[in-house]
C-alpha positions, 0 to 999 in steps of 0.5 A: 108676737105681732112682729112675727105675725107681720113678718110671716104675713109679708113672706107669705104674700110674696110671689112666689110666697116664702115658707119658713118651714121651721117656726118655733120659739128658738127661731125668734130673736128680740132686739133691743127695742123689744121687737120680735125678729124671725130667724133661721131660714135654713128650711125656708122654701119658695112656694112655686106652682109646683111646690117643693117636696121634701122627704120626712128625713130632711124636714125632721133634721131641722124641724121640730115635731111639736110644732109641725102641722099634722099634714107634714108627715104620714106613715106611708113610705111613699108620702111626700109633703109640702110645707105651706103657709098653712103649716107655718100658721099651725107652727106659729100657733104652737109658738105663741102657746109656748111663749105664753106658757113658757113650756113646749107644746105637748109638754106632757109627752117626753119625746118629739115623735109622741107629741107629733103622733098626738097632733096627727091624731087630732089632739091639741094642747089643753087650754092653760089657766089664766095665770099662763097668760099673766099679761092678758085679761080674761077677754084677751085670753078668750080671743087669743085661744079662739084664734089659736084654735083656728090656727091649728085646725086639722084641715089646713084649708080651714086655717086662717092666713097670716094676714088675718092672724096678724090683724087679729093679734093686733086687735087682741093686744090693743085691748090694753096698750101695755100687753105688747111690752109686758109680753116681751118682758116676760120672755 
């Protein structure tokens, strides 16, 4: 996961920043050396001073509701939304959870829209037991869960930037050098 965090950090620090906009586990490839690679930039956008806006229709054609930050859609027909580094951060938190548990975020909901409605209302995934994070020790799980909680804050301005996320993930995973390799073998 640190490879993906590093890639997002790099993209978000470009001027103008590049926003992936469709981050989930299916858009992460693993190379022969076990490195995570970010793929499918079909919904990516440059973030300019006047941000690109899109309608609810064209984001849901490719984006996945379970990974979407709550601010991206609204019930108001005139609502326009903008993908941002903060919305990528939210989606990455959901992706990390999926990679750890091997279940989609909000697996208890049968359809995508119901999952998004729950997130829009402030619901977040429940913390799974330690077994879901089999390659992590208890201290690492506590630190990772605290980071995920920051990353899916309801208020996008309170989410950390991807540089911070990357640094935290490296610190968490460095507690045990076997973690990086074990997490890729599990996937």
